[in-house]
C-alpha positions, -999 to 999 in steps of 0.1 A, spaced: -2 -1 -2 9 35 -9 -3 67 10 2 100 -14 -16 132 -15 -46 127 -38 -42 147 -78 -73 159 -96 -73 124 -117 -84 109 -81 -122 132 -78 -145 105 -91 -129 68 -69 -134 96 -34 -161 107 -42 -173 69 -48 -159 61 -12 -172 94 5 -207 91 -7 -210 51 3 -194 68 42 -205 101 46 -246 94 26 -255 126 46 -233 152 31 -243 170 -1 -226 163 -33 -220 197 -34 -196 192 -2 -180 160 -13 -172 177 -46 -131 171 -44 -121 192 -77 -121 225 -61 -102 211 -24 -75 200 -46 -70 229 -63 -64 252 -36 -40 251 -5 -70 253 20 -70 215 20 -49 188 26 -59 151 7 -42 120 9 -52 86 -3 -40 51 -3 -35 34 -26 -28 -4 -37 -28 -23 -68 -36 18 -81 -69 16 -71 -78 38 -43 -90 25 -13 -92 51 18 -83 89 18 -80 117 45 -88 151 41 -76 179 64 -96 214 57 -70 244 67 -93 267 91 -71 297 101 -40 300 78 -25 332 85 5 331 88 15 349 120 -15 332 135 -6 313 171 -42 294 170 -33 281 131 -60 253 130 -73 226 106 -101 199 111 -106 164 94 -133 169 69 -130 128 66 -113 99 72 -124 64 55 -114 34 41 -132 6 18 -147 -18 42 -128 -48 25 -98 -27 37 -109 -19 76 -92 -31 108 -57 -36 83 -42 0 102 -50 21 68 -71 42 87 -49 54 115 -17 53 90 -36 79 72 -47 102 105 -5 94 110 3 115 79 -21 140 82 -11 150 111 27 150 104 15 175 70 0 192 93 29 197 119 45 208 87 25 239 76 28 249 112 -8 233 129 -16 236 163 -46 224 169 -66 198 149 -103 193 153 -132 166 141 -166 157 143 -174 118 144 -207 102 151 -213 92 187 -220 55 178 -188 55 150 -163 32 181 -140 24 158 -134 54 146 -135 72 179 -107 45 188 -82 54 165 -87 88 168 -81 85 211 -47 64 201 -33 93 179 -41 113 206 -78 134 200 -93 142 230 -130 144 235 -146 181 238 -184 181 238 -215 167 225 -216 190 198 -249 204 196 -263 198 162 -269 160 151 -256 147 119 -283 122 102 -304 124 132 -272 112 148 -254 125 185 -219 136 170 -188 143 195 -160 169 190 -129 156 194 -92 177 188 -57 173 190 -35 201 201 -2 197 186 28 196 212 54 223 207 85 200 212 72 177 192 62 204 163 101 214 168 113 177 160 91 177 132 100 207 115 139 196 122 129 169 104 111 180 78 139 205 67 160 178 54 135 162 38 109 172 9 83 197 19 60 177 1 49 139 8 56 124 -26 45 86 -17 50 65 16 54 27 11 33 8 41 40 -27 42 16 -47 53 -15 -42 26 -14 -58 -8 
């Protein structure tokens, strides 16, 4: 399996996965074309045998260069059903966090359905903490808001490492999924 930045050619496959995982989101909200073209989104795909099997979409909420509180939100993390339970979602989330650190994001938030215990486990394992029950429901389900505050010392370590690497993630190999 490889994890790579998504590109315009991936829109159709990304939309298929998003439509199955997030049926309550409008088609307009699922459109990836404008998200892939502007710098407000980080979108990564997991690929096996040239097929997209999952993705993560992170939206940069506050992109002010001098902001002390530069934040981002995970808008979606999805893996095709037949590939669930193999650590792919966790790996996509890790890459999303690493890339957020590189662009100096200080805090990442997300919403997760209260009954989606698998997703909550993935987020908790990555360091996200429960903030509150969200005031609005999604598809008649209660929603929880979670947050990850990126630690300054961890941020500095990641920043130093990224200076030695290329700034943009091209592709990484993840072993164990063929």
